[in-house]
Legacy VTK file of the C-alpha trace (Angstrom):
# vtk DataFile Version 3.0
C-alpha trace
ASCII
DATASET POLYDATA
POINTS 214 float
-113.230 6.853 85.902
-116.586 5.938 84.502
-118.648 7.220 81.792
-120.929 9.852 81.911
-124.698 9.361 81.036
-125.903 9.016 77.819
-127.392 12.017 76.442
-126.317 14.440 78.747
-124.069 16.673 76.296
-126.425 17.060 73.815
-129.941 16.555 75.702
-130.781 14.122 72.508
-129.824 10.605 71.218
-126.654 10.781 69.375
-123.659 9.318 68.738
-122.823 5.481 68.736
-124.839 2.660 70.867
-123.054 -0.147 72.607
-119.852 -1.890 71.122
-120.903 -4.855 68.761
-118.689 -7.678 68.818
-115.614 -8.613 71.182
-114.460 -5.936 73.050
-110.973 -4.183 72.481
-108.253 -4.884 74.986
-107.049 -1.566 75.303
-107.505 0.338 78.567
-108.466 3.652 76.850
-111.551 2.317 76.290
-114.759 2.362 79.130
-116.543 -0.464 79.572
-119.561 1.641 80.461
-119.653 3.249 77.359
-119.059 -0.638 75.492
-121.645 -1.794 77.165
-124.214 1.015 76.643
-123.119 2.997 73.976
-121.257 6.634 73.696
-123.496 9.569 73.357
-121.082 12.305 73.701
-119.796 15.318 71.853
-116.617 13.839 70.779
-115.374 13.101 67.125
-115.345 9.461 65.991
-112.034 9.145 66.712
-112.206 9.195 70.622
-115.908 6.943 70.632
-115.785 4.813 73.748
-112.763 6.239 75.134
-112.667 7.383 79.033
-112.391 10.824 79.561
-108.971 10.431 80.982
-107.445 8.952 77.734
-108.882 11.754 75.174
-107.651 14.350 77.514
-103.988 12.482 77.407
-104.297 12.288 73.736
-105.288 15.826 72.759
-102.336 16.988 75.105
-100.097 14.860 72.497
-101.970 17.398 69.696
-102.461 20.554 71.204
-100.717 23.433 69.310
-98.749 26.719 70.398
-101.434 29.110 71.354
-103.343 29.849 74.317
-106.305 31.826 74.904
-107.510 34.328 77.254
-110.753 36.020 77.967
-111.657 38.630 80.528
-114.629 37.812 82.836
-114.799 40.849 85.018
-118.851 41.017 84.020
-119.908 37.415 83.927
-119.246 37.584 80.323
-121.576 35.055 78.813
-119.327 34.132 75.590
-116.483 32.244 77.802
-118.608 28.936 76.913
-118.330 29.415 73.580
-114.572 30.788 73.278
-113.654 27.166 75.130
-115.627 25.566 72.742
-113.538 26.807 69.877
-110.653 26.408 71.675
-111.191 22.830 72.207
-111.803 22.625 68.398
-108.969 24.340 67.281
-106.538 22.178 70.435
-105.474 25.265 72.027
-103.029 24.738 74.708
-105.233 25.931 77.438
-108.160 28.473 78.209
-107.308 31.263 80.805
-110.024 32.820 82.456
-109.175 36.330 83.966
-111.435 37.956 86.639
-114.455 36.211 87.838
-113.570 32.351 88.530
-117.240 31.674 87.593
-118.390 31.576 84.412
-121.621 29.934 82.248
-120.517 26.439 80.959
-123.480 26.133 78.846
-122.013 27.430 75.903
-119.206 25.134 76.214
-121.330 22.048 75.437
-118.935 19.862 77.930
-115.725 20.680 76.239
-114.211 22.019 79.163
-113.947 18.676 80.140
-111.615 17.843 77.785
-109.875 21.431 77.365
-107.582 22.493 80.094
-108.521 25.688 81.758
-107.153 27.735 84.262
-107.992 30.653 86.185
-106.218 34.432 86.885
-107.648 36.756 89.371
-106.304 39.584 87.411
-104.153 40.829 84.423
-100.841 40.751 85.895
-101.064 37.308 86.971
-102.014 36.290 83.582
-98.841 38.343 82.409
-96.990 36.858 84.849
-97.938 33.157 83.455
-97.231 34.120 79.851
-93.648 35.235 80.817
-92.962 32.227 82.726
-94.066 30.019 79.678
-92.545 31.991 77.145
-95.647 33.422 75.693
-96.067 36.440 73.504
-99.595 37.894 74.658
-101.484 39.228 71.631
-104.607 41.384 72.044
-107.557 41.608 69.978
-109.133 44.791 69.694
-110.252 47.131 67.129
-108.944 50.118 68.679
-106.333 53.051 67.111
-102.840 51.802 66.848
-104.050 47.825 66.407
-102.322 46.106 63.636
-104.848 44.348 60.845
-104.476 40.505 61.750
-105.079 39.734 58.076
-101.438 41.560 57.471
-99.820 39.815 60.714
-98.048 37.306 61.369
-98.798 35.878 64.802
-96.330 34.435 67.258
-96.287 30.628 67.063
-96.454 30.517 71.138
-98.464 33.123 71.985
-101.576 34.230 74.302
-104.664 35.418 72.375
-106.303 37.768 74.857
-110.259 38.581 74.455
-111.750 41.433 76.021
-115.670 41.820 77.354
-118.482 42.000 75.040
-119.330 45.599 74.441
-116.019 47.470 76.016
-113.392 45.026 74.453
-109.888 45.493 75.988
-109.296 47.762 78.667
-106.377 49.886 79.545
-104.597 47.231 81.438
-104.950 44.647 78.670
-103.079 46.997 76.472
-100.626 46.998 79.094
-100.089 43.730 79.373
-100.180 42.984 75.384
-96.777 42.610 73.214
-98.858 43.261 70.255
-102.869 44.465 69.537
-104.607 42.751 66.487
-107.800 43.893 64.931
-110.068 42.124 62.740
-111.153 44.099 59.490
-115.080 45.010 59.584
-116.792 46.545 56.585
-120.526 46.778 57.780
-121.898 49.203 60.333
-121.755 47.376 63.654
-119.065 48.659 65.931
-117.831 45.481 66.702
-118.203 41.466 66.378
-119.772 39.374 69.188
-116.402 38.075 71.505
-117.037 34.645 70.767
-117.258 35.246 67.235
-113.976 37.244 67.338
-111.848 34.465 69.012
-113.114 31.921 66.636
-111.531 34.494 64.154
-108.158 34.782 65.500
-107.554 31.446 66.362
-108.409 29.921 62.689
-106.233 32.616 62.127
-103.233 31.061 64.173
-104.078 27.551 62.376
-104.231 28.933 59.018
-100.512 30.239 59.608
-99.029 27.290 62.214
-100.997 24.384 61.858
-100.284 21.046 60.237
-103.671 21.020 58.344
-103.020 17.079 57.747
-103.073 16.462 61.035
-106.863 17.675 61.665
-109.696 14.918 61.749
LINES 1 215
214 0 1 2 3 4 5 6 7 8 9 10 11 12 13 14 15 16 17 18 19 20 21 22 23 24 25 26 27 28 29 30 31 32 33 34 35 36 37 38 39 40 41 42 43 44 45 46 47 48 49 50 51 52 53 54 55 56 57 58 59 60 61 62 63 64 65 66 67 68 69 70 71 72 73 74 75 76 77 78 79 80 81 82 83 84 85 86 87 88 89 90 91 92 93 94 95 96 97 98 99 100 101 102 103 104 105 106 107 108 109 110 111 112 113 114 115 116 117 118 119 120 121 122 123 124 125 126 127 128 129 130 131 132 133 134 135 136 137 138 139 140 141 142 143 144 145 146 147 148 149 150 151 152 153 154 155 156 157 158 159 160 161 162 163 164 165 166 167 168 169 170 171 172 173 174 175 176 177 178 179 180 181 182 183 184 185 186 187 188 189 190 191 192 193 194 195 196 197 198 199 200 201 202 203 204 205 206 207 208 209 210 211 212 213
């Protein structure tokens, strides 16, 4: 697969220029990137690599949690969730409801992150059961367990509702566990993309090997 044009991921000239010296004898490297430079939003470890090679390597490093977010009202936070899931090496992102979503916030990370679609929550639940994943809903509703005092399952699917309404009744029905994020201010809720980042990082703090971080 050929490389993407230089500055398409950030809109500015960032990254590294053409490879200097003899080219590496390694088929993970993309000849176009070696020749023209790599301006993509990737860590230095993956500079000049083909996109397929990056995905293949990430597949050996992905963690045991999945992330799901409802998209019944064209939620604008999905791109942020995908980008954060990529940063924390989530196994996959699952979008429930509408298939189309605004990819702008993902900053092209959806090219490296497995993204699945489910038309409804029953389909999501069926996937979770098939793959042995506990569904962990995130909502600040009565009866939720404080995230800060809860041991998250290692193999789980973190389910987030839409901006505003949060998790609906059906989401609570398919969840094995519902957790809430401690808040201390006047706002009723925090941004769905921020909430997703908080819970993903909590999973990482509980289960990930930090010596494997970049």
